[in-house]
C-alpha positions in Angstrom: 104.0 -42.2 -12.6 101.8 -39.2 -13.0 99.9 -40.9 -15.9 99.4 -44.1 -14.0 97.7 -42.2 -11.2 95.4 -40.4 -13.5 94.0 -43.6 -15.1 92.2 -44.8 -11.9 90.9 -41.3 -11.3 89.5 -41.0 -14.8 88.0 -44.5 -14.7 86.3 -43.7 -11.4 84.9 -40.5 -12.8 83.4 -42.4 -15.8 81.9 -45.0 -13.5 80.4 -42.3 -11.3 79.0 -40.5 -14.3 77.5 -43.7 -15.6 75.8 -44.4 -12.3 74.4 -40.8 -12.2 73.0 -41.2 -15.7 71.4 -44.5 -14.8 69.9 -43.0 -11.7 68.5 -40.0 -13.5 67.0 -42.2 -16.3 65.4 -44.6 -13.8 63.9 -41.8 -11.7 62.8 -39.3 -14.3 59.1 -38.8 -14.8 57.5 -40.9 -17.6 55.6 -38.5 -19.8 53.1 -41.3 -20.7 52.1 -41.5 -17.0 50.8 -38.1 -16.1 50.2 -36.9 -12.6 46.6 -36.9 -11.5 46.9 -33.4 -10.2 48.4 -30.9 -12.7 49.9 -27.7 -11.4 47.4 -24.9 -11.4 47.8 -22.3 -14.1 46.1 -18.8 -13.9 45.0 -19.7 -10.3 41.8 -18.1 -9.2 42.4 -17.2 -5.5 39.0 -15.6 -4.9 35.9 -15.0 -6.9 35.2 -11.4 -7.9 32.2 -9.6 -6.3 29.6 -10.3 -9.0 27.0 -8.4 -7.0 28.7 -5.2 -8.2 27.6 -6.0 -11.8 24.1 -4.7 -12.1 23.2 -6.0 -15.6 21.9 -9.6 -15.0 23.2 -11.0 -18.3 26.6 -9.4 -17.9 26.8 -10.8 -14.3 26.0 -14.3 -15.4 28.4 -14.3 -18.3 31.1 -12.9 -16.1 30.5 -15.7 -13.6 30.7 -18.4 -16.3 33.7 -17.0 -18.0 35.6 -16.6 -14.7 35.1 -20.3 -13.8 35.3 -21.9 -17.2 39.1 -21.9 -17.5 39.5 -23.8 -14.2 37.0 -26.4 -15.4 38.7 -26.8 -18.7 42.1 -27.2 -17.2 41.0 -30.0 -14.8 39.0 -31.8 -17.5 42.0 -31.8 -19.8 44.2 -33.3 -17.1 41.6 -35.9 -16.4 41.6 -36.8 -20.2 45.5 -37.1 -20.1 45.2 -39.6 -17.2 42.3 -41.4 -19.0 44.5 -41.8 -22.2 47.3 -43.2 -20.1 45.0 -45.8 -18.6 43.7 -46.8 -22.1 47.2 -47.2 -23.3 48.0 -49.5 -20.4 44.9 -51.5 -21.2 46.1 -52.0 -24.7 49.1 -54.1 -23.7 49.2 -57.5 -22.0 48.8 -56.9 -18.3 51.6 -59.2 -17.3 54.0 -57.1 -19.4 53.5 -54.0 -17.4 56.6 -52.6 -15.7 56.9 -51.9 -12.0 56.6 -48.1 -12.4 53.4 -48.6 -14.4 51.9 -50.9 -11.8 52.8 -48.3 -9.1 51.2 -45.5 -11.1 48.0 -47.6 -11.5 48.0 -48.2 -7.8 48.4 -44.5 -6.9 45.8 -43.4 -9.4 43.3 -46.0 -8.1 43.8 -44.8 -4.6 43.2 -41.2 -5.6 39.9 -42.2 -7.2 39.0 -44.2 -4.1 39.2 -47.7 -5.6 39.8 -50.1 -2.8 41.4 -53.1 -4.6 43.8 -55.0 -2.5 46.1 -55.5 -5.5 46.3 -54.0 -9.0 44.7 -56.2 -11.6 43.2 -55.8 -15.1 39.9 -55.1 -13.4 41.5 -52.1 -11.6 42.1 -50.6 -15.0 38.5 -51.2 -16.1 37.2 -49.6 -12.9 39.5 -46.6 -13.5 38.2 -46.1 -17.0 34.7 -45.6 -15.6 35.9 -43.2 -13.0 38.5 -41.2 -14.9 36.5 -39.0 -17.3 35.2 -35.4 -17.7 32.4 -33.6 -16.0 30.8 -31.5 -18.8 31.4 -27.8 -18.3 27.7 -27.1 -18.6 27.0 -29.2 -15.5 29.9 -27.9 -13.5 29.0 -24.2 -14.2 25.3 -24.9 -13.3 26.1 -26.5 -10.0 28.6 -23.8 -9.1 26.0 -21.1 -9.8 23.3 -22.8 -7.8 25.4 -24.1 -4.9 27.2 -20.7 -4.4 24.3 -18.4 -5.2 26.3 -16.9 -8.0 29.3 -16.6 -5.7 27.4 -14.8 -3.0 27.2 -17.5 -0.3 29.3 -17.2 2.8 31.0 -20.5 2.0 32.1 -19.4 -1.5 33.3 -16.0 -0.2 35.2 -17.2 2.9 36.2 -20.7 1.8 36.1 -20.8 -2.0 33.5 -23.6 -1.7 31.4 -23.1 -4.8 29.9 -26.6 -5.0 28.6 -27.0 -1.5 31.0 -29.8 -0.6 31.1 -31.2 2.9 33.8 -32.8 5.0 33.4 -35.0 8.0 36.5 -34.5 10.3 36.2 -32.0 13.1 38.0 -28.8 12.2 38.2 -29.7 8.4 36.2 -26.7 7.3 33.5 -24.2 8.3 30.6 -25.2 10.6 27.2 -24.3 9.1 25.2 -22.0 11.4 22.1 -24.0 10.5 23.5 -27.4 11.2 21.3 -29.7 13.3 22.7 -30.6 16.7 22.9 -34.3 15.7 25.0 -33.6 12.6 28.8 -33.4 12.5 29.6 -32.4 9.0 31.4 -29.1 8.1 31.7 -27.2 4.9 35.0 -27.7 3.1 37.4 -24.8 2.6 39.8 -24.5 -0.4 42.9 -22.5 -1.0 41.6 -21.5 -4.5 38.7 -21.8 -6.8 40.8 -24.2 -8.9 41.2 -26.5 -5.8 37.4 -26.5 -5.4 36.9 -27.4 -9.0 39.4 -30.3 -8.7 37.8 -31.6 -5.5 34.3 -31.4 -7.1 35.3 -33.4 -10.2 37.1 -36.0 -8.0 34.0 -36.2 -5.8 31.7 -37.0 -8.8 34.3 -39.4 -10.2 34.8 -41.4 -7.0 31.9 -40.8 -4.5 29.6 -43.8 -3.8 26.6 -41.5 -4.3 27.4 -40.8 -7.9 27.7 -44.3 -9.3 24.7 -43.6 -11.6 26.5 -40.6 -13.0 29.5 -42.7 -13.9 27.5 -45.5 -15.4 25.5 -43.1 -17.6 28.7 -41.3 -18.7 30.3 -44.7 -19.5 27.2 -45.7 -21.5 27.4 -42.5 -23.5 31.1 -42.8 -24.0 30.8 -46.4 -25.2 28.1 -45.5 -27.6 30.3 -42.6 -29.0 27.6 -40.1 -27.9 28.2 -36.6 -26.5 28.5 -36.4 -22.7 26.2 -33.6 -21.8 25.3 -31.9 -18.6 21.6 -32.6 -19.1 22.2 -36.3 -19.5 24.3 -36.5 -16.3 22.1 -34.1 -14.3 19.4 -36.8 -14.4 21.6 -39.0 -12.1 22.3 -36.4 -9.4 19.3 -37.0 -7.1 21.7 -37.7 -4.3 23.7 -34.5 -4.6 21.0 -32.5 -2.8 18.3 -33.2 -0.3 15.9 -31.8 -3.0 16.3 -35.1 -4.9 14.2 -35.0 -8.1 13.5 -31.3 -7.7 17.1 -30.7 -7.8 17.5 -32.6 -11.1 14.7 -30.5 -12.6 16.4 -27.3 -11.4 19.8 -28.4 -12.9 18.1 -29.2 -16.3 16.2 -26.0 -16.4 19.2 -23.9 -15.5 21.4 -25.5 -18.3 18.7 -24.9 -20.9 17.8 -21.3 -19.8 21.4 -20.2 -19.8 22.3 -22.2 -22.9 25.3 -23.7 -21.2 25.8 -26.4 -23.7 27.9 -23.8 -25.6 30.6 -24.3 -23.0 30.7 -28.0 -23.9 31.2 -27.0 -27.5 34.0 -24.6 -26.4 35.7 -27.4 -24.6 35.6 -29.7 -27.6 37.0 -27.0 -29.8 39.8 -26.5 -27.3 40.7 -30.2 -27.5 40.8 -30.1 -31.3 43.0 -27.0 -31.2 45.3 -28.7 -28.7 45.6 -31.8 -30.8 46.6 -29.7 -33.8 49.6 -28.1 -32.0 
C-alpha cells in the first residue's frame, strides 16, 4: 500500500521537473542574440577635475584615457549586436524563430526604425545603423562639446556631447536659451550613459543619415572607418555647420587621435584570440 502511494507522487515530481526544465530552456537568454545595452563595467560616475592638471599635454591625455574605456565598451557591444544581425541575414528569413523576430523588432525600435512589421528590409536597415563610432571622433566631440570636461552641463549632468532633449523637465535649461525655444540639455547618471546615448544618437537620428551612409560605404569597401571620414558628414551636429566639420578634422589631426582607432582594433584582435 505504501509503495502504490509513492508511485503517483514520484511520477508527479518527474512531470513537474520536466515542465520546469522546459520553461527554463524556453526562457533562457539566447547568447547569439545579445542585449543592445550591455551592463556598464568600470562605471565613470563623474569626470575628474581636469583643470587641476597644469601641463596641457598631460591634461589632454588624461581626458582621452578617462573616456576611451567607455567608448570601447559601447562599440564592442554594438559589434556584438551587428554580428547577430548579420547571422540572421545569412539564413532564409521565413525560417527565423519567434524569439529571433521579437529580438529584431526590439532592436529596430531601439534604433528608431519605424517599420510596421519586421521584414528582410528591417535587417538591412539595421545593418546600416548598428555600427561603431570611431573613438577618434567620439573623443574629439567630447572634448569640444564639454570644453575638456569644464562645461556646466558636463560637470552637473555628465553631458559631454552637448545632447538635447525636448520634453519639459527632461534635463537642464540653458541660461542662454532663446525665449521661443523649448529644448533642454540632457542629464545622465554616468559618463558611460552619455557615451551610449551619443552613439545611439548618431546611429539613429535623422540628422545623421549622411554619417551612416558614408560609414556603410567604407564598410562595404572594406576600408577603415575613421573619425576624419565621418566628421565630414556632421554639418548638422552644430549650428557652425561646415566650420564645425573643419574644427573636428583639425582637432583629430592635431591630437593624433587616430591612435585610439588603432587601439580599438588591437583590442578586438586580442578579444578574438581569447
